[in-house]
CHARMM-style PDB file with segment names, atoms N, HN, CA, C and O in Angstrom:
ATOM      1  N   MET     1      20.709-147.250  12.705  1.00  0.00      PROA
ATOM      2  CA  MET     1      20.275-148.678  13.296  1.00  0.00      PROA
ATOM      3  C   MET     1      20.955-149.102  14.697  1.00  0.00      PROA
ATOM      4  O   MET     1      22.028-148.502  14.766  1.00  0.00      PROA
ATOM      5  N   THR     2      20.813-149.653  15.484  1.00  0.00      PROA
ATOM      6  HN  THR     2      19.941-150.139  15.428  1.00  0.00      PROA
ATOM      7  CA  THR     2      21.082-149.979  16.775  1.00  0.00      PROA
ATOM      8  C   THR     2      22.075-151.342  16.385  1.00  0.00      PROA
ATOM      9  O   THR     2      21.626-152.271  15.714  1.00  0.00      PROA
ATOM     10  N   THR     3      23.404-151.319  16.877  1.00  0.00      PROA
ATOM     11  HN  THR     3      23.769-150.565  17.422  1.00  0.00      PROA
ATOM     12  CA  THR     3      24.089-152.423  16.173  1.00  0.00      PROA
ATOM     13  C   THR     3      24.079-153.670  17.910  1.00  0.00      PROA
ATOM     14  O   THR     3      23.977-153.385  19.104  1.00  0.00      PROA
ATOM     15  N   ASP     4      24.184-154.548  17.429  1.00  0.00      PROA
ATOM     16  HN  ASP     4      24.267-154.780  16.460  1.00  0.00      PROA
ATOM     17  CA  ASP     4      24.217-155.440  18.328  1.00  0.00      PROA
ATOM     18  C   ASP     4      25.186-155.399  19.597  1.00  0.00      PROA
ATOM     19  O   ASP     4      24.934-156.150  20.540  1.00  0.00      PROA
ATOM     20  N   VAL     5      26.253-154.568  19.644  1.00  0.00      PROA
ATOM     21  HN  VAL     5      26.457-153.958  18.878  1.00  0.00      PROA
ATOM     22  CA  VAL     5      27.167-154.622  20.525  1.00  0.00      PROA
ATOM     23  C   VAL     5      26.310-153.394  21.413  1.00  0.00      PROA
ATOM     24  O   VAL     5      26.187-153.601  22.620  1.00  0.00      PROA
ATOM     25  N   GLU     6      25.715-152.120  20.836  1.00  0.00      PROA
ATOM     26  HN  GLU     6      25.815-151.951  19.855  1.00  0.00      PROA
ATOM     27  CA  GLU     6      24.836-150.901  21.129  1.00  0.00      PROA
ATOM     28  C   GLU     6      23.405-151.815  22.419  1.00  0.00      PROA
ATOM     29  O   GLU     6      23.058-151.284  23.474  1.00  0.00      PROA
ATOM     30  N   ILE     7      23.014-152.789  22.060  1.00  0.00      PROA
ATOM     31  HN  ILE     7      23.296-153.220  21.204  1.00  0.00      PROA
ATOM     32  CA  ILE     7      22.371-153.388  22.480  1.00  0.00      PROA
ATOM     33  C   ILE     7      22.621-154.356  23.961  1.00  0.00      PROA
ATOM     34  O   ILE     7      21.906-154.472  24.957  1.00  0.00      PROA
ATOM     35  N   LEU     8      23.598-154.806  23.704  1.00  0.00      PROA
ATOM     36  HN  LEU     8      24.179-154.711  22.895  1.00  0.00      PROA
ATOM     37  CA  LEU     8      24.786-155.311  24.790  1.00  0.00      PROA
ATOM     38  C   LEU     8      24.990-154.489  25.785  1.00  0.00      PROA
ATOM     39  O   LEU     8      24.544-154.676  26.917  1.00  0.00      PROA
ATOM     40  N   ASN     9      25.784-153.369  25.384  1.00  0.00      PROA
ATOM     41  HN  ASN     9      26.146-153.217  24.464  1.00  0.00      PROA
ATOM     42  CA  ASN     9      26.040-152.538  26.249  1.00  0.00      PROA
ATOM     43  C   ASN     9      24.634-151.838  27.019  1.00  0.00      PROA
ATOM     44  O   ASN     9      24.818-151.526  28.196  1.00  0.00      PROA
ATOM     45  N   GLU    10      23.550-151.627  26.571  1.00  0.00      PROA
ATOM     46  HN  GLU    10      23.401-151.881  25.615  1.00  0.00      PROA
ATOM     47  CA  GLU    10      22.507-150.909  26.918  1.00  0.00      PROA
ATOM     48  C   GLU    10      21.712-152.322  28.466  1.00  0.00      PROA
ATOM     49  O   GLU    10      21.263-152.102  29.591  1.00  0.00      PROA
ATOM     50  N   LEU    11      21.844-153.193  27.935  1.00  0.00      PROA
ATOM     51  HN  LEU    11      22.208-153.371  27.021  1.00  0.00      PROA
ATOM     52  CA  LEU    11      21.248-154.672  28.537  1.00  0.00      PROA
ATOM     53  C   LEU    11      22.236-154.923  30.047  1.00  0.00      PROA
ATOM     54  O   LEU    11      21.867-155.290  31.163  1.00  0.00      PROA
ATOM     55  N   LYS    12      23.746-154.520  29.484  1.00  0.00      PROA
ATOM     56  HN  LYS    12      24.046-154.223  28.577  1.00  0.00      PROA
ATOM     57  CA  LYS    12      24.529-154.625  30.717  1.00  0.00      PROA
ATOM     58  C   LYS    12      24.289-153.425  31.561  1.00  0.00      PROA
ATOM     59  O   LYS    12      24.550-153.715  32.729  1.00  0.00      PROA
ATOM     60  N   ALA    13      23.969-152.426  31.460  1.00  0.00      PROA
ATOM     61  HN  ALA    13      23.757-152.191  30.511  1.00  0.00      PROA
ATOM     62  CA  ALA    13      23.448-151.074  31.991  1.00  0.00      PROA
ATOM     63  C   ALA    13      22.333-151.437  33.087  1.00  0.00      PROA
ATOM     64  O   ALA    13      22.375-151.386  34.317  1.00  0.00      PROA
ATOM     65  N   ILE    14      21.250-151.847  32.136  1.00  0.00      PROA
ATOM     66  HN  ILE    14      21.215-151.888  31.137  1.00  0.00      PROA
ATOM     67  CA  ILE    14      20.028-152.078  33.269  1.00  0.00      PROA
ATOM     68  C   ILE    14      20.551-153.100  33.952  1.00  0.00      PROA
ATOM     69  O   ILE    14      20.654-152.909  35.164  1.00  0.00      PROA
ATOM     70  N   LYS    15      20.946-154.224  33.495  1.00  0.00      PROA
ATOM     71  HN  LYS    15      20.862-154.379  32.510  1.00  0.00      PROA
ATOM     72  CA  LYS    15      21.466-155.258  34.605  1.00  0.00      PROA
ATOM     73  C   LYS    15      22.213-154.459  35.617  1.00  0.00      PROA
ATOM     74  O   LYS    15      21.840-154.504  36.790  1.00  0.00      PROA
ATOM     75  N   SER    16      23.137-153.801  35.301  1.00  0.00      PROA
ATOM     76  HN  SER    16      23.439-153.765  34.348  1.00  0.00      PROA
ATOM     77  CA  SER    16      23.899-152.803  36.388  1.00  0.00      PROA
ATOM     78  C   SER    16      22.891-152.514  37.628  1.00  0.00      PROA
ATOM     79  O   SER    16      22.860-153.019  38.751  1.00  0.00      PROA
ATOM     80  N   GLU    17      21.838-151.228  36.843  1.00  0.00      PROA
ATOM     81  HN  GLU    17      21.863-150.818  35.932  1.00  0.00      PROA
ATOM     82  CA  GLU    17      21.072-150.967  37.593  1.00  0.00      PROA
ATOM     83  C   GLU    17      20.038-151.700  38.479  1.00  0.00      PROA
ATOM     84  O   GLU    17      19.597-151.239  39.531  1.00  0.00      PROA
ATOM     85  N   LEU    18      19.692-152.917  37.928  1.00  0.00      PROA
ATOM     86  HN  LEU    18      20.051-153.292  37.073  1.00  0.00      PROA
ATOM     87  CA  LEU    18      18.478-154.030  38.644  1.00  0.00      PROA
ATOM     88  C   LEU    18      19.210-154.260  39.583  1.00  0.00      PROA
ATOM     89  O   LEU    18      18.811-154.228  40.747  1.00  0.00      PROA
ATOM     90  N   ASP    19      20.604-154.574  39.185  1.00  0.00      PROA
ATOM     91  HN  ASP    19      20.928-154.600  38.239  1.00  0.00      PROA
ATOM     92  CA  ASP    19      21.693-155.137  40.729  1.00  0.00      PROA
ATOM     93  C   ASP    19      21.682-153.881  41.631  1.00  0.00      PROA
ATOM     94  O   ASP    19      21.211-153.968  42.765  1.00  0.00      PROA
ATOM     95  N   PHE    20      21.987-153.172  41.349  1.00  0.00      PROA
ATOM     96  HN  PHE    20      22.369-153.101  40.427  1.00  0.00      PROA
ATOM     97  CA  PHE    20      21.822-151.808  42.424  1.00  0.00      PROA
ATOM     98  C   PHE    20      20.629-151.817  43.147  1.00  0.00      PROA
ATOM     99  O   PHE    20      20.857-151.699  44.351  1.00  0.00      PROA
ATOM    100  N   ILE    21      19.255-151.928  42.833  1.00  0.00      PROA
ATOM    101  HN  ILE    21      19.070-152.024  41.855  1.00  0.00      PROA
ATOM    102  CA  ILE    21      18.015-151.689  43.280  1.00  0.00      PROA
ATOM    103  C   ILE    21      18.129-153.009  44.049  1.00  0.00      PROA
ATOM    104  O   ILE    21      18.157-152.697  45.240  1.00  0.00      PROA
ATOM    105  N   ARG    22      18.189-154.019  43.951  1.00  0.00      PROA
ATOM    106  HN  ARG    22      18.167-154.272  42.984  1.00  0.00      PROA
ATOM    107  CA  ARG    22      18.111-155.373  44.546  1.00  0.00      PROA
ATOM    108  C   ARG    22      18.632-154.897  45.997  1.00  0.00      PROA
ATOM    109  O   ARG    22      17.913-154.741  46.984  1.00  0.00      PROA
ATOM    110  N   GLU    23      20.104-154.688  45.927  1.00  0.00      PROA
ATOM    111  HN  GLU    23      20.688-154.814  45.125  1.00  0.00      PROA
ATOM    112  CA  GLU    23      21.113-154.380  46.718  1.00  0.00      PROA
ATOM    113  C   GLU    23      20.594-153.486  48.036  1.00  0.00      PROA
ATOM    114  O   GLU    23      20.835-153.614  49.237  1.00  0.00      PROA
ATOM    115  N   ASN    24      19.862-152.627  47.370  1.00  0.00      PROA
ATOM    116  HN  ASN    24      19.666-152.523  46.395  1.00  0.00      PROA
ATOM    117  CA  ASN    24      19.000-151.574  48.012  1.00  0.00      PROA
ATOM    118  C   ASN    24      17.806-151.392  48.527  1.00  0.00      PROA
ATOM    119  O   ASN    24      17.433-150.614  49.406  1.00  0.00      PROA
ATOM    120  N   MET    25      17.121-152.334  47.779  1.00  0.00      PROA
ATOM    121  HN  MET    25      17.424-152.965  47.065  1.00  0.00      PROA
ATOM    122  CA  MET    25      15.729-151.855  48.499  1.00  0.00      PROA
ATOM    123  C   MET    25      15.390-152.727  49.924  1.00  0.00      PROA
ATOM    124  O   MET    25      15.851-153.771  50.386  1.00  0.00      PROA
ATOM    125  N   PRO    26      14.413-151.824  50.357  1.00  0.00      PROA
ATOM    126  CA  PRO    26      13.887-151.976  51.804  1.00  0.00      PROA
ATOM    127  C   PRO    26      13.489-153.721  51.933  1.00  0.00      PROA
ATOM    128  O   PRO    26      12.999-154.278  50.950  1.00  0.00      PROA
ATOM    129  N   ASP    27      13.728-154.446  53.132  1.00  0.00      PROA
ATOM    130  HN  ASP    27      14.126-153.994  53.930  1.00  0.00      PROA
ATOM    131  CA  ASP    27      13.180-155.334  53.090  1.00  0.00      PROA
ATOM    132  C   ASP    27      11.705-155.266  53.317  1.00  0.00      PROA
ATOM    133  O   ASP    27      11.507-154.359  54.125  1.00  0.00      PROA
ATOM    134  N   LYS    28      10.751-155.744  53.011  1.00  0.00      PROA
ATOM    135  HN  LYS    28      10.911-156.481  52.354  1.00  0.00      PROA
ATOM    136  CA  LYS    28       9.272-155.548  53.034  1.00  0.00      PROA
ATOM    137  C   LYS    28       9.251-155.917  54.511  1.00  0.00      PROA
ATOM    138  O   LYS    28       8.296-155.338  55.028  1.00  0.00      PROA
ATOM    139  N   GLU    29       9.870-156.595  55.330  1.00  0.00      PROA
ATOM    140  HN  GLU    29      10.646-157.065  54.910  1.00  0.00      PROA
ATOM    141  CA  GLU    29       9.574-157.245  56.785  1.00  0.00      PROA
ATOM    142  C   GLU    29       9.812-155.874  57.581  1.00  0.00      PROA
ATOM    143  O   GLU    29       9.358-155.860  58.725  1.00  0.00      PROA
ATOM    144  N   MET    30      10.351-154.919  57.205  1.00  0.00      PROA
ATOM    145  HN  MET    30      10.720-154.930  56.275  1.00  0.00      PROA
ATOM    146  CA  MET    30      10.861-153.885  58.120  1.00  0.00      PROA
ATOM    147  C   MET    30       9.618-152.714  57.872  1.00  0.00      PROA
ATOM    148  O   MET    30       9.798-151.748  58.614  1.00  0.00      PROA
ATOM    149  N   PHE    31       8.436-152.586  57.023  1.00  0.00      PROA
ATOM    150  HN  PHE    31       8.289-153.370  56.421  1.00  0.00      PROA
ATOM    151  CA  PHE    31       7.501-151.922  57.291  1.00  0.00      PROA
ATOM    152  C   PHE    31       6.388-152.733  58.103  1.00  0.00      PROA
ATOM    153  O   PHE    31       6.271-153.955  58.009  1.00  0.00      PROA
ATOM    154  N   LEU    32       5.648-151.989  58.847  1.00  0.00      PROA
ATOM    155  HN  LEU    32       5.744-150.997  58.923  1.00  0.00      PROA
ATOM    156  CA  LEU    32       4.360-152.277  59.548  1.00  0.00      PROA
ATOM    157  C   LEU    32       2.644-152.523  58.817  1.00  0.00      PROA
ATOM    158  O   LEU    32       2.176-151.615  58.131  1.00  0.00      PROA
ATOM    159  N   THR    33       2.115-153.369  58.976  1.00  0.00      PROA
ATOM    160  HN  THR    33       2.496-154.107  59.533  1.00  0.00      PROA
ATOM    161  CA  THR    33       1.216-153.671  58.323  1.00  0.00      PROA
ATOM    162  C   THR    33       0.066-152.419  59.213  1.00  0.00      PROA
ATOM    163  O   THR    33       0.335-151.915  60.304  1.00  0.00      PROA
ATOM    164  N   THR    34      -1.237-152.133  58.376  1.00  0.00      PROA
ATOM    165  HN  THR    34      -1.455-152.543  57.490  1.00  0.00      PROA
ATOM    166  CA  THR    34      -2.037-151.368  59.428  1.00  0.00      PROA
ATOM    167  C   THR    34      -2.258-151.926  60.626  1.00  0.00      PROA
ATOM    168  O   THR    34      -2.275-151.072  61.513  1.00  0.00      PROA
ATOM    169  N   GLU    35      -2.455-153.147  61.048  1.00  0.00      PROA
ATOM    170  HN  GLU    35      -2.441-153.841  60.327  1.00  0.00      PROA
ATOM    171  CA  GLU    35      -2.827-153.785  62.143  1.00  0.00      PROA
ATOM    172  C   GLU    35      -1.568-153.402  62.826  1.00  0.00      PROA
ATOM    173  O   GLU    35      -1.793-152.605  63.737  1.00  0.00      PROA
ATOM    174  N   GLU    36      -0.515-153.661  62.708  1.00  0.00      PROA
ATOM    175  HN  GLU    36      -0.333-154.308  61.968  1.00  0.00      PROA
ATOM    176  CA  GLU    36       0.496-153.347  63.499  1.00  0.00      PROA
ATOM    177  C   GLU    36       0.793-152.222  63.688  1.00  0.00      PROA
ATOM    178  O   GLU    36       1.470-152.005  64.693  1.00  0.00      PROA
ATOM    179  N   ARG    37       0.466-151.233  62.938  1.00  0.00      PROA
ATOM    180  HN  ARG    37      -0.085-151.409  62.122  1.00  0.00      PROA
ATOM    181  CA  ARG    37       0.748-149.666  63.292  1.00  0.00      PROA
ATOM    182  C   ARG    37      -0.449-149.370  64.320  1.00  0.00      PROA
ATOM    183  O   ARG    37      -0.238-148.656  65.300  1.00  0.00      PROA
ATOM    184  N   ILE    38      -1.512-149.846  64.114  1.00  0.00      PROA
ATOM    185  HN  ILE    38      -1.684-150.426  63.319  1.00  0.00      PROA
ATOM    186  CA  ILE    38      -2.729-149.534  65.134  1.00  0.00      PROA
ATOM    187  C   ILE    38      -2.334-150.107  66.140  1.00  0.00      PROA
ATOM    188  O   ILE    38      -2.853-149.690  67.175  1.00  0.00      PROA
ATOM    189  N   LEU    39      -1.477-151.057  66.271  1.00  0.00      PROA
ATOM    190  HN  LEU    39      -1.055-151.396  65.430  1.00  0.00      PROA
ATOM    191  CA  LEU    39      -1.264-151.979  67.941  1.00  0.00      PROA
ATOM    192  C   LEU    39      -0.136-151.120  68.483  1.00  0.00      PROA
ATOM    193  O   LEU    39       0.132-150.869  69.658  1.00  0.00      PROA
ATOM    194  N   LEU    40       0.242-150.872  67.783  1.00  0.00      PROA
ATOM    195  HN  LEU    40       0.024-151.076  66.829  1.00  0.00      PROA
ATOM    196  CA  LEU    40       1.739-149.907  68.340  1.00  0.00      PROA
ATOM    197  C   LEU    40       1.344-148.491  68.785  1.00  0.00      PROA
ATOM    198  O   LEU    40       1.710-147.983  69.845  1.00  0.00      PROA
ATOM    199  N   GLU    41       0.752-148.048  68.091  1.00  0.00      PROA
ATOM    200  HN  GLU    41       0.455-148.461  67.229  1.00  0.00      PROA
ATOM    201  CA  GLU    41       0.043-146.585  68.704  1.00  0.00      PROA
ATOM    202  C   GLU    41      -0.699-146.591  69.878  1.00  0.00      PROA
ATOM    203  O   GLU    41      -0.567-145.680  70.695  1.00  0.00      PROA
ATOM    204  N   ASP    42      -1.829-147.959  70.139  1.00  0.00      PROA
ATOM    205  HN  ASP    42      -1.936-148.699  69.475  1.00  0.00      PROA
ATOM    206  CA  ASP    42      -2.618-148.404  71.170  1.00  0.00      PROA
ATOM    207  C   ASP    42      -1.322-148.486  72.206  1.00  0.00      PROA
ATOM    208  O   ASP    42      -1.405-147.910  73.291  1.00  0.00      PROA
ATOM    209  N   SER    43      -0.425-149.034  71.934  1.00  0.00      PROA
ATOM    210  HN  SER    43      -0.358-149.502  71.053  1.00  0.00      PROA
ATOM    211  CA  SER    43       0.507-149.583  73.035  1.00  0.00      PROA
ATOM    212  C   SER    43       1.290-148.153  73.570  1.00  0.00      PROA
ATOM    213  O   SER    43       1.253-147.901  74.775  1.00  0.00      PROA
ATOM    214  N   TYR    44       1.890-147.369  72.771  1.00  0.00      PROA
ATOM    215  HN  TYR    44       1.919-147.574  71.793  1.00  0.00      PROA
ATOM    216  CA  TYR    44       2.094-145.859  73.136  1.00  0.00      PROA
ATOM    217  C   TYR    44       1.077-145.212  73.927  1.00  0.00      PROA
ATOM    218  O   TYR    44       1.312-144.501  74.903  1.00  0.00      PROA
ATOM    219  N   LYS    45      -0.060-145.488  73.467  1.00  0.00      PROA
ATOM    220  HN  LYS    45      -0.250-146.066  72.673  1.00  0.00      PROA
ATOM    221  CA  LYS    45      -1.046-144.597  74.286  1.00  0.00      PROA
ATOM    222  C   LYS    45      -1.159-145.419  75.910  1.00  0.00      PROA
ATOM    223  O   LYS    45      -1.144-144.755  76.946  1.00  0.00      PROA
ATOM    224  N   ASN    46      -1.232-146.433  75.907  1.00  0.00      PROA
ATOM    225  HN  ASN    46      -1.244-146.973  75.065  1.00  0.00      PROA
ATOM    226  CA  ASN    46      -1.443-147.054  76.805  1.00  0.00      PROA
ATOM    227  C   ASN    46      -0.217-146.686  77.849  1.00  0.00      PROA
ATOM    228  O   ASN    46      -0.259-146.573  79.074  1.00  0.00      PROA
ATOM    229  N   GLU    47       0.632-146.573  77.145  1.00  0.00      PROA
ATOM    230  HN  GLU    47       0.666-146.664  76.150  1.00  0.00      PROA
ATOM    231  CA  GLU    47       2.000-146.622  77.981  1.00  0.00      PROA
ATOM    232  C   GLU    47       1.889-144.546  78.595  1.00  0.00      PROA
ATOM    233  O   GLU    47       2.040-144.280  79.787  1.00  0.00      PROA
ATOM    234  N   LYS    48       1.714-143.795  77.900  1.00  0.00      PROA
ATOM    235  HN  LYS    48       1.592-144.011  76.931  1.00  0.00      PROA
ATOM    236  CA  LYS    48       1.550-142.616  78.414  1.00  0.00      PROA
ATOM    237  C   LYS    48       0.467-142.657  79.406  1.00  0.00      PROA
ATOM    238  O   LYS    48       0.582-142.002  80.442  1.00  0.00      PROA
ATOM    239  N   ASP    49      -0.871-143.573  79.110  1.00  0.00      PROA
ATOM    240  HN  ASP    49      -0.964-144.105  78.269  1.00  0.00      PROA
ATOM    241  CA  ASP    49      -1.951-143.332  80.273  1.00  0.00      PROA
ATOM    242  C   ASP    49      -1.539-144.094  81.362  1.00  0.00      PROA
ATOM    243  O   ASP    49      -2.359-144.114  82.280  1.00  0.00      PROA
ATOM    244  N   GLY    50      -0.546-144.708  81.532  1.00  0.00      PROA
ATOM    245  HN  GLY    50       0.120-144.692  80.787  1.00  0.00      PROA
ATOM    246  CA  GLY    50      -0.210-145.637  82.894  1.00  0.00      PROA
ATOM    247  C   GLY    50      -0.556-146.726  82.924  1.00  0.00      PROA
ATOM    248  O   GLY    50      -0.308-147.469  83.874  1.00  0.00      PROA
ATOM    249  N   LYS    51      -1.288-147.117  81.765  1.00  0.00      PROA
ATOM    250  HN  LYS    51      -1.489-146.514  80.993  1.00  0.00      PROA
ATOM    251  CA  LYS    51      -1.957-148.374  81.964  1.00  0.00      PROA
ATOM    252  C   LYS    51      -1.324-149.966  81.647  1.00  0.00      PROA
ATOM    253  O   LYS    51      -1.737-151.124  81.713  1.00  0.00      PROA
ATOM    254  N   LEU    52      -0.214-149.337  81.311  1.00  0.00      PROA
ATOM    255  HN  LEU    52       0.121-148.396  81.258  1.00  0.00      PROA
ATOM    256  CA  LEU    52       0.682-150.946  81.415  1.00  0.00      PROA
ATOM    257  C   LEU    52       1.341-151.050  82.510  1.00  0.00      PROA
ATOM    258  O   LEU    52       1.844-150.142  83.171  1.00  0.00      PROA
ATOM    259  N   VAL    53       1.341-152.798  82.819  1.00  0.00      PROA
ATOM    260  HN  VAL    53       0.933-153.536  82.283  1.00  0.00      PROA
ATOM    261  CA  VAL    53       2.184-153.498  83.752  1.00  0.00      PROA
ATOM    262  C   VAL    53       3.469-154.024  83.594  1.00  0.00      PROA
ATOM    263  O   VAL    53       3.737-154.465  82.476  1.00  0.00      PROA
ATOM    264  N   SER    54       4.377-154.077  84.521  1.00  0.00      PROA
ATOM    265  HN  SER    54       4.159-153.719  85.429  1.00  0.00      PROA
ATOM    266  CA  SER    54       5.664-154.499  83.627  1.00  0.00      PROA
ATOM    267  C   SER    54       5.509-156.180  84.045  1.00  0.00      PROA
ATOM    268  O   SER    54       4.796-156.775  84.853  1.00  0.00      PROA
ATOM    269  N   SER    55       6.306-156.507  83.298  1.00  0.00      PROA
ATOM    270  HN  SER    55       6.886-156.024  82.641  1.00  0.00      PROA
ATOM    271  CA  SER    55       6.322-157.858  83.624  1.00  0.00      PROA
ATOM    272  C   SER    55       7.044-158.502  84.894  1.00  0.00      PROA
ATOM    273  O   SER    55       7.034-159.708  85.143  1.00  0.00      PROA
ATOM    274  N   LYS    56       7.487-157.808  85.435  1.00  0.00      PROA
ATOM    275  HN  LYS    56       7.495-156.828  85.234  1.00  0.00      PROA
ATOM    276  CA  LYS    56       8.155-158.260  87.272  1.00  0.00      PROA
ATOM    277  C   LYS    56       6.569-158.312  87.772  1.00  0.00      PROA
ATOM    278  O   LYS    56       6.054-159.372  88.127  1.00  0.00      PROA
ATOM    279  N   ASP    57       5.855-157.045  87.760  1.00  0.00      PROA
ATOM    280  HN  ASP    57       6.273-156.184  87.472  1.00  0.00      PROA
ATOM    281  CA  ASP    57       4.766-156.461  88.368  1.00  0.00      PROA
ATOM    282  C   ASP    57       3.594-158.206  87.825  1.00  0.00      PROA
ATOM    283  O   ASP    57       2.994-158.895  88.650  1.00  0.00      PROA
ATOM    284  N   LEU    58       3.604-158.341  87.009  1.00  0.00      PROA
ATOM    285  HN  LEU    58       4.091-157.782  86.339  1.00  0.00      PROA
ATOM    286  CA  LEU    58       2.649-159.241  86.128  1.00  0.00      PROA
ATOM    287  C   LEU    58       2.936-160.482  87.141  1.00  0.00      PROA
ATOM    288  O   LEU    58       2.047-160.955  87.850  1.00  0.00      PROA
ATOM    289  N   ARG    59       4.147-160.911  87.131  1.00  0.00      PROA
ATOM    290  HN  ARG    59       4.869-160.528  86.555  1.00  0.00      PROA
ATOM    291  CA  ARG    59       4.657-162.156  87.778  1.00  0.00      PROA
ATOM    292  C   ARG    59       3.955-161.955  89.021  1.00  0.00      PROA
ATOM    293  O   ARG    59       3.047-162.728  89.329  1.00  0.00      PROA
ATOM    294  N   ARG    60       4.260-161.069  89.707  1.00  0.00      PROA
ATOM    295  HN  ARG    60       4.997-160.442  89.457  1.00  0.00      PROA
ATOM    296  CA  ARG    60       4.378-161.050  91.214  1.00  0.00      PROA
ATOM    297  C   ARG    60       2.645-161.119  91.477  1.00  0.00      PROA
ATOM    298  O   ARG    60       2.236-161.924  92.313  1.00  0.00      PROA
ATOM    299  N   GLU    61       1.800-160.369  90.835  1.00  0.00      PROA
ATOM    300  HN  GLU    61       2.132-159.715  90.155  1.00  0.00      PROA
ATOM    301  CA  GLU    61       0.434-160.588  90.949  1.00  0.00      PROA
ATOM    302  C   GLU    61      -0.382-161.945  90.519  1.00  0.00      PROA
ATOM    303  O   GLU    61      -1.544-162.225  90.814  1.00  0.00      PROA
ATOM    304  N   LEU    62       0.594-162.745  89.703  1.00  0.00      PROA
ATOM    305  HN  LEU    62       1.537-162.517  89.464  1.00  0.00      PROA
ATOM    306  CA  LEU    62       0.326-164.141  89.398  1.00  0.00      PROA
ATOM    307  C   LEU    62       0.688-165.155  90.183  1.00  0.00      PROA
ATOM    308  O   LEU    62       0.227-166.294  90.115  1.00  0.00      PROA
ATOM    309  N   GLY    63       1.798-164.636  91.199  1.00  0.00      PROA
ATOM    310  HN  GLY    63       2.173-163.711  91.254  1.00  0.00      PROA
ATOM    311  CA  GLY    63       2.414-165.387  92.184  1.00  0.00      PROA
ATOM    312  C   GLY    63       3.736-166.663  91.515  1.00  0.00      PROA
ATOM    313  O   GLY    63       4.169-167.731  91.948  1.00  0.00      PROA
ATOM    314  N   LEU    64       3.957-165.977  90.501  1.00  0.00      PROA
ATOM    315  HN  LEU    64       3.605-165.110  90.150  1.00  0.00      PROA
ATOM    316  CA  LEU    64       5.339-166.607  89.604  1.00  0.00      PROA
ATOM    317  C   LEU    64       6.453-166.565  90.264  1.00  0.00      PROA
ATOM    318  OT1 LEU    64       7.492-166.976  89.748  1.00  0.00      PROA
TER     319      LEU     64
END
């Protein structure tokens, strides 16, 4: 039969593991949503195809 001391030791071990998981769990904000991933891929493709305009060139075109 399990004693109270054994149960407390198991609970402490579980708590310790949970604390470790919480400290090492990646932040959900560091992952891209499907929409963000698609936009990023489109941006890479546009850069590769030479379709991007620098902010400097854009300001010059807009007369700013």
